[in-house]
A tleap script that builds the chain and sets N, CA, C and O, in Angstrom:
source leaprc.protein.ff14SB
mol = sequence {
  NMET ARG HIE ILE LYS ARG ILE LYS THR LEU
  SER ARG LYS THR GLY PRO ARG LYS ALA LEU
  PHE GLN GLY LEU ALA ILE SER LEU ILE SER
  ARG GLY LYS ILE GLN THR THR LEU ALA LYS
  ALA LYS ALA LEU ARG PRO LYS ILE GLU ARG
  LEU VAL THR GLU GLY ARG SER LYS THR LEU
  SER THR ARG ARG HIE LEU LEU GLU ILE LEU
  ASN ASN GLU LYS ALA VAL ASN LYS LEU ILE
  ALA GLU LEU GLU PRO LYS TYR ALA GLY ARG
  PRO GLY GLY TYR THR ARG ILE ILE LYS MET
  LYS GLU ARG ARG GLY ASP CYS ALA LYS MET
  ALA MET ILE GLU PHE CVAL
}
set mol.1.N position { 100.568 84.557 78.870 }
set mol.1.CA position { 99.204 84.224 79.214 }
set mol.1.C position { 99.010 84.305 80.721 }
set mol.1.O position { 99.965 84.185 81.488 }
set mol.2.N position { 97.768 84.509 81.135 }
set mol.2.CA position { 97.477 84.697 82.560 }
set mol.2.C position { 96.859 83.451 83.183 }
set mol.2.O position { 95.981 83.572 84.037 }
set mol.3.N position { 97.284 82.284 82.791 }
set mol.3.CA position { 96.703 81.076 83.360 }
set mol.3.C position { 97.125 80.942 84.830 }
set mol.3.O position { 98.294 81.116 85.173 }
set mol.4.N position { 96.176 80.640 85.660 }
set mol.4.CA position { 96.350 80.398 87.090 }
set mol.4.C position { 97.021 81.576 87.801 }
set mol.4.O position { 97.749 81.365 88.771 }
set mol.5.N position { 96.803 82.764 87.360 }
set mol.5.CA position { 97.289 83.961 88.036 }
set mol.5.C position { 96.071 84.646 88.632 }
set mol.5.O position { 95.364 85.374 87.936 }
set mol.6.N position { 95.827 84.422 89.895 }
set mol.6.CA position { 94.589 84.848 90.504 }
set mol.6.C position { 94.738 86.103 91.376 }
set mol.6.O position { 93.885 86.354 92.228 }
set mol.7.N position { 95.764 86.868 91.189 }
set mol.7.CA position { 95.948 88.074 91.987 }
set mol.7.C position { 95.005 89.163 91.474 }
set mol.7.O position { 94.832 89.334 90.267 }
set mol.8.N position { 94.407 89.887 92.402 }
set mol.8.CA position { 93.529 91.001 92.044 }
set mol.8.C position { 94.397 92.234 91.831 }
set mol.8.O position { 94.960 92.770 92.786 }
set mol.9.N position { 94.509 92.682 90.602 }
set mol.9.CA position { 95.388 93.804 90.304 }
set mol.9.C position { 94.724 95.146 90.546 }
set mol.9.O position { 95.424 96.137 90.757 }
set mol.10.N position { 93.403 95.216 90.522 }
set mol.10.CA position { 92.659 96.450 90.736 }
set mol.10.C position { 93.087 97.554 89.768 }
set mol.10.O position { 93.050 98.737 90.104 }
set mol.11.N position { 93.489 97.150 88.573 }
set mol.11.CA position { 93.920 98.071 87.512 }
set mol.11.C position { 95.078 98.971 87.960 }
set mol.11.O position { 95.133 100.149 87.607 }
set mol.12.N position { 95.999 98.401 88.739 }
set mol.12.CA position { 97.157 99.142 89.213 }
set mol.12.C position { 98.422 98.328 88.996 }
set mol.12.O position { 98.385 97.099 88.946 }
set mol.13.N position { 99.525 99.022 88.868 }
set mol.13.CA position { 100.799 98.320 88.803 }
set mol.13.C position { 101.212 97.921 90.214 }
set mol.13.O position { 100.537 98.269 91.183 }
set mol.14.N position { 102.300 97.205 90.329 }
set mol.14.CA position { 102.684 96.592 91.600 }
set mol.14.C position { 102.922 97.607 92.711 }
set mol.14.O position { 102.408 97.432 93.816 }
set mol.15.N position { 103.677 98.648 92.452 }
set mol.15.CA position { 104.003 99.625 93.488 }
set mol.15.C position { 102.783 100.338 94.049 }
set mol.15.O position { 102.588 100.350 95.264 }
set mol.16.N position { 101.952 100.936 93.191 }
set mol.16.CA position { 100.751 101.588 93.704 }
set mol.16.C position { 99.780 100.630 94.401 }
set mol.16.O position { 99.094 101.015 95.348 }
set mol.17.N position { 99.726 99.381 93.927 }
set mol.17.CA position { 98.834 98.397 94.554 }
set mol.17.C position { 99.326 98.042 95.952 }
set mol.17.O position { 98.525 97.934 96.880 }
set mol.18.N position { 100.640 97.860 96.111 }
set mol.18.CA position { 101.185 97.564 97.444 }
set mol.18.C position { 100.969 98.737 98.391 }
set mol.18.O position { 100.647 98.539 99.562 }
set mol.19.N position { 101.143 99.953 97.891 }
set mol.19.CA position { 100.921 101.139 98.723 }
set mol.19.C position { 99.454 101.255 99.128 }
set mol.19.O position { 99.151 101.642 100.258 }
set mol.20.N position { 98.547 100.926 98.221 }
set mol.20.CA position { 97.112 100.954 98.521 }
set mol.20.C position { 96.779 99.969 99.631 }
set mol.20.O position { 96.097 100.320 100.594 }
set mol.21.N position { 97.263 98.732 99.498 }
set mol.21.CA position { 96.976 97.722 100.512 }
set mol.21.C position { 97.625 98.058 101.843 }
set mol.21.O position { 97.058 97.767 102.896 }
set mol.22.N position { 98.803 98.667 101.814 }
set mol.22.CA position { 99.467 99.074 103.048 }
set mol.22.C position { 98.637 100.139 103.765 }
set mol.22.O position { 98.434 100.057 104.976 }
set mol.23.N position { 98.161 101.128 103.029 }
set mol.23.CA position { 97.342 102.173 103.636 }
set mol.23.C position { 96.017 101.649 104.156 }
set mol.23.O position { 95.571 102.046 105.233 }
set mol.24.N position { 95.382 100.756 103.398 }
set mol.24.CA position { 94.120 100.176 103.854 }
set mol.24.C position { 94.323 99.321 105.102 }
set mol.24.O position { 93.507 99.356 106.022 }
set mol.25.N position { 95.407 98.557 105.130 }
set mol.25.CA position { 95.679 97.703 106.287 }
set mol.25.C position { 95.954 98.535 107.536 }
set mol.25.O position { 95.456 98.213 108.615 }
set mol.26.N position { 96.737 99.593 107.402 }
set mol.26.CA position { 97.028 100.462 108.547 }
set mol.26.C position { 95.747 101.108 109.055 }
set mol.26.O position { 95.531 101.184 110.264 }
set mol.27.N position { 94.899 101.572 108.150 }
set mol.27.CA position { 93.637 102.193 108.555 }
set mol.27.C position { 92.727 101.197 109.262 }
set mol.27.O position { 92.102 101.528 110.268 }
set mol.28.N position { 92.654 99.980 108.738 }
set mol.28.CA position { 91.792 98.971 109.349 }
set mol.28.C position { 92.294 98.586 110.731 }
set mol.28.O position { 91.495 98.430 111.655 }
set mol.29.N position { 93.595 98.433 110.887 }
set mol.29.CA position { 94.138 98.052 112.188 }
set mol.29.C position { 93.948 99.179 113.197 }
set mol.29.O position { 93.604 98.918 114.350 }
set mol.30.N position { 94.163 100.419 112.786 }
set mol.30.CA position { 94.076 101.522 113.738 }
set mol.30.C position { 92.636 101.889 114.075 }
set mol.30.O position { 92.360 102.278 115.210 }
set mol.31.N position { 91.719 101.777 113.134 }
set mol.31.CA position { 90.331 102.185 113.375 }
set mol.31.C position { 89.394 101.043 113.713 }
set mol.31.O position { 88.377 101.262 114.371 }
set mol.32.N position { 89.703 99.845 113.289 }
set mol.32.CA position { 88.833 98.709 113.569 }
set mol.32.C position { 87.868 98.398 112.438 }
set mol.32.O position { 87.482 97.243 112.263 }
set mol.33.N position { 87.472 99.397 111.670 }
set mol.33.CA position { 86.630 99.170 110.500 }
set mol.33.C position { 86.803 100.338 109.540 }
set mol.33.O position { 87.018 101.476 109.956 }
set mol.34.N position { 86.707 100.038 108.255 }
set mol.34.CA position { 86.820 101.069 107.232 }
set mol.34.C position { 85.784 100.813 106.151 }
set mol.34.O position { 85.320 99.688 105.965 }
set mol.35.N position { 85.435 101.865 105.451 }
set mol.35.CA position { 84.509 101.766 104.340 }
set mol.35.C position { 85.287 101.977 103.047 }
set mol.35.O position { 85.988 102.978 102.896 }
set mol.36.N position { 85.164 101.033 102.115 }
set mol.36.CA position { 85.881 101.087 100.857 }
set mol.36.C position { 85.035 100.387 99.793 }
set mol.36.O position { 83.912 99.964 100.067 }
set mol.37.N position { 85.574 100.268 98.587 }
set mol.37.CA position { 84.818 99.568 97.555 }
set mol.37.C position { 84.843 98.067 97.834 }
set mol.37.O position { 85.720 97.571 98.541 }
set mol.38.N position { 83.889 97.367 97.281 }
set mol.38.CA position { 83.764 95.936 97.527 }
set mol.38.C position { 84.975 95.173 96.992 }
set mol.38.O position { 85.452 94.235 97.632 }
set mol.39.N position { 85.470 95.571 95.829 }
set mol.39.CA position { 86.624 94.880 95.248 }
set mol.39.C position { 87.867 95.055 96.120 }
set mol.39.O position { 88.621 94.103 96.321 }
set mol.40.N position { 88.082 96.257 96.636 }
set mol.40.CA position { 89.244 96.495 97.502 }
set mol.40.C position { 89.103 95.734 98.812 }
set mol.40.O position { 90.089 95.208 99.329 }
set mol.41.N position { 87.892 95.670 99.356 }
set mol.41.CA position { 87.672 94.943 100.610 }
set mol.41.C position { 87.935 93.454 100.428 }
set mol.41.O position { 88.546 92.820 101.288 }
set mol.42.N position { 87.474 92.894 99.310 }
set mol.42.CA position { 87.698 91.474 99.060 }
set mol.42.C position { 89.167 91.165 98.816 }
set mol.42.O position { 89.643 90.088 99.175 }
set mol.43.N position { 89.888 92.099 98.211 }
set mol.43.CA position { 91.312 91.889 97.974 }
set mol.43.C position { 92.126 92.093 99.249 }
set mol.43.O position { 93.180 91.479 99.415 }
set mol.44.N position { 91.647 92.950 100.150 }
set mol.44.CA position { 92.362 93.236 101.396 }
set mol.44.C position { 92.202 92.120 102.417 }
set mol.44.O position { 93.105 91.883 103.219 }
set mol.45.N position { 91.081 91.442 102.400 }
set mol.45.CA position { 90.771 90.455 103.439 }
set mol.45.C position { 91.851 89.387 103.632 }
set mol.45.O position { 92.273 89.182 104.770 }
set mol.46.N position { 92.326 88.692 102.588 }
set mol.46.CA position { 93.362 87.678 102.856 }
set mol.46.C position { 94.673 88.275 103.355 }
set mol.46.O position { 95.384 87.640 104.134 }
set mol.47.N position { 94.995 89.467 102.921 }
set mol.47.CA position { 96.242 90.089 103.356 }
set mol.47.C position { 96.187 90.447 104.843 }
set mol.47.O position { 97.153 90.217 105.571 }
set mol.48.N position { 95.070 91.005 105.292 }
set mol.48.CA position { 94.959 91.403 106.699 }
set mol.48.C position { 94.851 90.170 107.598 }
set mol.48.O position { 95.327 90.188 108.733 }
set mol.49.N position { 94.232 89.106 107.101 }
set mol.49.CA position { 94.130 87.890 107.908 }
set mol.49.C position { 95.503 87.247 108.101 }
set mol.49.O position { 95.786 86.706 109.170 }
set mol.50.N position { 96.354 87.301 107.083 }
set mol.50.CA position { 97.720 86.794 107.231 }
set mol.50.C position { 98.502 87.620 108.243 }
set mol.50.O position { 99.277 87.075 109.028 }
set mol.51.N position { 98.298 88.936 108.226 }
set mol.51.CA position { 99.000 89.797 109.180 }
set mol.51.C position { 98.565 89.489 110.615 }
set mol.51.O position { 99.403 89.429 111.515 }
set mol.52.N position { 97.275 89.295 110.832 }
set mol.52.CA position { 96.781 88.999 112.184 }
set mol.52.C position { 97.289 87.639 112.636 }
set mol.52.O position { 97.686 87.479 113.790 }
set mol.53.N position { 97.281 86.660 111.739 }
set mol.53.CA position { 97.796 85.339 112.098 }
set mol.53.C position { 99.268 85.407 112.451 }
set mol.53.O position { 99.714 84.772 113.407 }
set mol.54.N position { 100.018 86.170 111.686 }
set mol.54.CA position { 101.439 86.303 111.981 }
set mol.54.C position { 101.662 87.085 113.277 }
set mol.54.O position { 102.611 86.805 114.009 }
set mol.55.N position { 100.807 88.053 113.565 }
set mol.55.CA position { 100.943 88.853 114.769 }
set mol.55.C position { 100.630 88.091 116.041 }
set mol.55.O position { 100.924 88.563 117.139 }
set mol.56.N position { 100.036 86.915 115.901 }
set mol.56.CA position { 99.712 86.127 117.086 }
set mol.56.C position { 100.954 85.571 117.767 }
set mol.56.O position { 100.929 85.303 118.968 }
set mol.57.N position { 102.030 85.395 117.028 }
set mol.57.CA position { 103.284 84.969 117.670 }
set mol.57.C position { 104.085 86.224 118.002 }
set mol.57.O position { 104.400 87.025 117.121 }
set mol.58.N position { 104.404 86.382 119.263 }
set mol.58.CA position { 105.027 87.621 119.739 }
set mol.58.C position { 106.549 87.521 119.752 }
set mol.58.O position { 107.169 87.684 120.803 }
set mol.59.N position { 107.146 87.259 118.618 }
set mol.59.CA position { 108.593 87.189 118.557 }
set mol.59.C position { 109.144 88.460 117.935 }
set mol.59.O position { 108.416 89.221 117.296 }
set mol.60.N position { 110.410 88.676 118.125 }
set mol.60.CA position { 111.063 89.856 117.563 }
set mol.60.C position { 111.080 89.802 116.040 }
set mol.60.O position { 110.906 90.824 115.376 }
set mol.61.N position { 111.289 88.623 115.492 }
set mol.61.CA position { 111.314 88.505 114.033 }
set mol.61.C position { 109.936 88.786 113.435 }
set mol.61.O position { 109.832 89.351 112.347 }
set mol.62.N position { 108.890 88.395 114.142 }
set mol.62.CA position { 107.535 88.701 113.678 }
set mol.62.C position { 107.291 90.196 113.688 }
set mol.62.O position { 106.745 90.751 112.734 }
set mol.63.N position { 107.696 90.849 114.768 }
set mol.63.CA position { 107.519 92.306 114.862 }
set mol.63.C position { 108.284 93.015 113.740 }
set mol.63.O position { 107.766 93.954 113.136 }
set mol.64.N position { 109.504 92.574 113.462 }
set mol.64.CA position { 110.288 93.191 112.397 }
set mol.64.C position { 109.668 92.954 111.024 }
set mol.64.O position { 109.682 93.841 110.170 }
set mol.65.N position { 109.128 91.766 110.816 }
set mol.65.CA position { 108.492 91.479 109.528 }
set mol.65.C position { 107.234 92.313 109.349 }
set mol.65.O position { 106.977 92.815 108.254 }
set mol.66.N position { 106.445 92.468 110.407 }
set mol.66.CA position { 105.244 93.310 110.327 }
set mol.66.C position { 105.613 94.771 110.104 }
set mol.66.O position { 104.929 95.476 109.364 }
set mol.67.N position { 106.689 95.230 110.738 }
set mol.67.CA position { 107.155 96.603 110.506 }
set mol.67.C position { 107.620 96.796 109.067 }
set mol.67.O position { 107.441 97.869 108.489 }
set mol.68.N position { 108.210 95.766 108.500 }
set mol.68.CA position { 108.648 95.844 107.113 }
set mol.68.C position { 107.447 95.948 106.167 }
set mol.68.O position { 107.500 96.677 105.177 }
set mol.69.N position { 106.380 95.229 106.467 }
set mol.69.CA position { 105.198 95.236 105.607 }
set mol.69.C position { 104.386 96.514 105.803 }
set mol.69.O position { 104.030 97.179 104.830 }
set mol.70.N position { 104.090 96.861 107.065 }
set mol.70.CA position { 103.191 97.981 107.341 }
set mol.70.C position { 103.904 99.327 107.403 }
set mol.70.O position { 103.324 100.350 107.038 }
set mol.71.N position { 105.147 99.340 107.857 }
set mol.71.CA position { 105.929 100.571 107.970 }
set mol.71.C position { 105.250 101.590 108.889 }
set mol.71.O position { 105.326 102.796 108.653 }
set mol.72.N position { 104.583 101.093 109.943 }
set mol.72.CA position { 103.893 101.955 110.887 }
set mol.72.C position { 103.969 101.287 112.256 }
set mol.72.O position { 103.343 100.252 112.484 }
set mol.73.N position { 104.734 101.881 113.162 }
set mol.73.CA position { 104.967 101.238 114.453 }
set mol.73.C position { 103.721 101.201 115.331 }
set mol.73.O position { 103.521 100.242 116.075 }
set mol.74.N position { 102.881 102.233 115.253 }
set mol.74.CA position { 101.652 102.242 116.051 }
set mol.74.C position { 100.718 101.112 115.639 }
set mol.74.O position { 100.110 100.462 116.489 }
set mol.75.N position { 100.605 100.881 114.335 }
set mol.75.CA position { 99.737 99.806 113.846 }
set mol.75.C position { 100.269 98.439 114.260 }
set mol.75.O position { 99.494 97.558 114.632 }
set mol.76.N position { 101.574 98.260 114.198 }
set mol.76.CA position { 102.165 96.982 114.594 }
set mol.76.C position { 101.990 96.758 116.086 }
set mol.76.O position { 101.683 95.642 116.506 }
set mol.77.N position { 102.179 97.798 116.898 }
set mol.77.CA position { 101.977 97.666 118.346 }
set mol.77.C position { 100.535 97.311 118.669 }
set mol.77.O position { 100.284 96.465 119.527 }
set mol.78.N position { 99.593 97.942 117.998 }
set mol.78.CA position { 98.184 97.639 118.238 }
set mol.78.C position { 97.852 96.226 117.785 }
set mol.78.O position { 97.092 95.518 118.446 }
set mol.79.N position { 98.421 95.820 116.660 }
set mol.79.CA position { 98.180 94.472 116.153 }
set mol.79.C position { 98.658 93.416 117.132 }
set mol.79.O position { 97.966 92.428 117.374 }
set mol.80.N position { 99.834 93.621 117.691 }
set mol.80.CA position { 100.398 92.622 118.602 }
set mol.80.C position { 99.809 92.742 120.006 }
set mol.80.O position { 99.531 91.724 120.641 }
set mol.81.N position { 99.614 93.962 120.503 }
set mol.81.CA position { 99.180 94.143 121.889 }
set mol.81.C position { 97.672 93.952 122.067 }
set mol.81.O position { 97.249 93.317 123.034 }
set mol.82.N position { 96.861 94.482 121.166 }
set mol.82.CA position { 95.413 94.460 121.367 }
set mol.82.C position { 94.703 93.355 120.589 }
set mol.82.O position { 93.819 92.688 121.128 }
set mol.83.N position { 95.078 93.159 119.340 }
set mol.83.CA position { 94.354 92.189 118.524 }
set mol.83.C position { 94.790 90.758 118.783 }
set mol.83.O position { 93.990 89.835 118.629 }
set mol.84.N position { 96.043 90.552 119.175 }
set mol.84.CA position { 96.535 89.200 119.415 }
set mol.84.C position { 95.783 88.503 120.546 }
set mol.84.O position { 95.379 87.355 120.362 }
set mol.85.N position { 95.571 89.134 121.715 }
set mol.85.CA position { 94.824 88.435 122.768 }
set mol.85.C position { 93.366 88.195 122.388 }
set mol.85.O position { 92.756 87.217 122.818 }
set mol.86.N position { 92.824 89.084 121.591 }
set mol.86.CA position { 91.423 88.957 121.193 }
set mol.86.C position { 91.197 87.733 120.307 }
set mol.86.O position { 90.161 87.074 120.404 }
set mol.87.N position { 92.164 87.432 119.449 }
set mol.87.CA position { 92.010 86.334 118.491 }
set mol.87.C position { 92.939 85.164 118.788 }
set mol.87.O position { 93.246 84.383 117.887 }
set mol.88.N position { 93.391 85.027 120.025 }
set mol.88.CA position { 94.354 83.978 120.370 }
set mol.88.C position { 93.782 82.579 120.139 }
set mol.88.O position { 94.489 81.702 119.643 }
set mol.89.N position { 92.542 82.364 120.482 }
set mol.89.CA position { 91.953 81.036 120.338 }
set mol.89.C position { 91.198 80.834 119.045 }
set mol.89.O position { 90.631 79.763 118.830 }
set mol.90.N position { 91.173 81.806 118.199 }
set mol.90.CA position { 90.397 81.730 116.958 }
set mol.90.C position { 91.295 81.234 115.822 }
set mol.90.O position { 92.377 81.785 115.619 }
set mol.91.N position { 90.872 80.207 115.079 }
set mol.91.CA position { 91.745 79.662 114.029 }
set mol.91.C position { 91.800 80.481 112.750 }
set mol.91.O position { 92.648 80.210 111.900 }
set mol.92.N position { 90.948 81.454 112.580 }
set mol.92.CA position { 90.952 82.286 111.367 }
set mol.92.C position { 89.639 83.035 111.275 }
set mol.92.O position { 88.820 82.972 112.191 }
set mol.93.N position { 89.435 83.738 110.184 }
set mol.93.CA position { 88.186 84.475 110.013 }
set mol.93.C position { 88.093 85.663 110.947 }
set mol.93.O position { 87.140 85.782 111.717 }
set mol.94.N position { 89.086 86.548 110.882 }
set mol.94.CA position { 89.136 87.676 111.800 }
set mol.94.C position { 88.358 88.887 111.293 }
set mol.94.O position { 88.094 89.811 112.063 }
set mol.95.N position { 87.988 88.900 110.021 }
set mol.95.CA position { 87.317 90.066 109.449 }
set mol.95.C position { 85.968 89.677 108.869 }
set mol.95.O position { 85.707 88.514 108.560 }
set mol.96.N position { 85.123 90.689 108.732 }
set mol.96.CA position { 83.835 90.488 108.070 }
set mol.96.C position { 83.641 91.630 107.088 }
set mol.96.O position { 84.067 92.758 107.335 }
set mol.97.N position { 82.994 91.324 105.976 }
set mol.97.CA position { 82.698 92.323 104.950 }
set mol.97.C position { 81.190 92.496 104.899 }
set mol.97.O position { 80.451 91.530 104.710 }
set mol.98.N position { 80.740 93.724 105.068 }
set mol.98.CA position { 79.313 94.051 105.025 }
set mol.98.C position { 79.077 94.930 103.808 }
set mol.98.O position { 79.680 95.994 103.669 }
set mol.99.N position { 78.198 94.476 102.935 }
set mol.99.CA position { 77.902 95.259 101.737 }
set mol.99.C position { 77.024 96.443 102.107 }
set mol.99.O position { 76.150 96.343 102.968 }
set mol.100.N position { 77.274 97.574 101.436 }
set mol.100.CA position { 76.550 98.807 101.719 }
set mol.100.C position { 75.941 99.335 100.426 }
set mol.100.O position { 76.026 98.704 99.373 }
set mol.101.N position { 75.321 100.517 100.534 }
set mol.101.CA position { 74.741 101.156 99.357 }
set mol.101.C position { 75.817 101.519 98.354 }
set mol.101.O position { 76.987 101.665 98.709 }
set mol.102.N position { 75.418 101.665 97.104 }
set mol.102.CA position { 76.357 102.083 96.074 }
set mol.102.C position { 76.748 103.538 96.295 }
set mol.102.O position { 75.971 104.334 96.824 }
set mol.103.N position { 77.964 103.866 95.881 }
set mol.103.CA position { 78.440 105.235 96.004 }
set mol.103.C position { 77.657 106.117 95.043 }
set mol.103.O position { 77.377 105.718 93.913 }
set mol.104.N position { 77.312 107.288 95.482 }
set mol.104.CA position { 76.416 108.147 94.727 }
set mol.104.C position { 77.022 108.658 93.419 }
set mol.104.O position { 76.328 108.730 92.405 }
set mol.105.N position { 78.291 109.008 93.432 }
set mol.105.CA position { 78.907 109.627 92.269 }
set mol.105.C position { 79.073 108.698 91.077 }
set mol.105.O position { 78.719 109.059 89.954 }
set mol.106.N position { 79.611 107.500 91.312 }
set mol.106.CA position { 79.898 106.607 90.198 }
set mol.106.C position { 79.236 105.241 90.326 }
set mol.106.O position { 79.532 104.338 89.544 }
set mol.107.N position { 78.351 105.077 91.295 }
set mol.107.CA position { 77.611 103.825 91.532 }
set mol.107.C position { 78.548 102.637 91.780 }
set mol.107.O position { 78.242 101.509 91.395 }
set mol.108.N position { 79.678 102.895 92.416 }
set mol.108.CA position { 80.588 101.805 92.765 }
set mol.108.C position { 80.008 101.049 93.961 }
set mol.108.O position { 79.450 101.650 94.879 }
set mol.109.N position { 80.150 99.728 93.935 }
set mol.109.CA position { 79.663 98.911 95.045 }
set mol.109.C position { 80.559 99.157 96.250 }
set mol.109.O position { 81.778 99.014 96.160 }
set mol.110.N position { 79.968 99.522 97.362 }
set mol.110.CA position { 80.727 99.858 98.573 }
set mol.110.C position { 80.549 98.744 99.603 }
set mol.110.O position { 79.569 98.000 99.579 }
set mol.111.N position { 81.509 98.653 100.493 }
set mol.111.CA position { 81.471 97.659 101.558 }
set mol.111.C position { 82.210 98.191 102.770 }
set mol.111.O position { 83.071 99.063 102.660 }
set mol.112.N position { 81.862 97.654 103.926 }
set mol.112.CA position { 82.574 97.959 105.162 }
set mol.112.C position { 83.287 96.693 105.592 }
set mol.112.O position { 82.668 95.637 105.717 }
set mol.113.N position { 84.577 96.797 105.817 }
set mol.113.CA position { 85.346 95.667 106.325 }
set mol.113.C position { 85.720 95.995 107.760 }
set mol.113.O position { 86.199 97.092 108.051 }
set mol.114.N position { 85.500 95.038 108.657 }
set mol.114.CA position { 85.754 95.265 110.078 }
set mol.114.C position { 86.230 93.981 110.722 }
set mol.114.O position { 86.045 92.889 110.186 }
set mol.115.N position { 86.847 94.132 111.882 }
set mol.115.CA position { 87.256 92.981 112.653 }
set mol.115.C position { 86.050 92.408 113.371 }
set mol.115.O position { 85.176 93.145 113.828 }
set mol.116.N position { 86.011 91.081 113.468 }
set mol.116.CA position { 84.893 90.406 114.127 }
set mol.116.C position { 84.999 90.585 115.616 }
set mol.116.O position { 84.151 90.092 116.359 }
savepdb mol mol.pdb
quit
């Protein structure tokens, strides 16, 4: 039974879902904002906020853990070097989700997720 299992699976198994979130997180960190479906944006938000919170401490173990999760050195460097000073005094809420028009082909609800 699925009692108290609140993970958003997005109709994917574990491996493809982790790869999806990894790619979305790298894109968001490198570009600052991305356009995706509303469900993916809502599922990505807590994951990216944890990464930014963890990136605020500039230790070697933090850098290694972020490299293990993201597997992209440029994204980790940007997260620690540029985003950390920007959100140093902020206790949370680093991203915002803006709802957009539905996608034309399949009428999927679209959203833009960006850093505040």
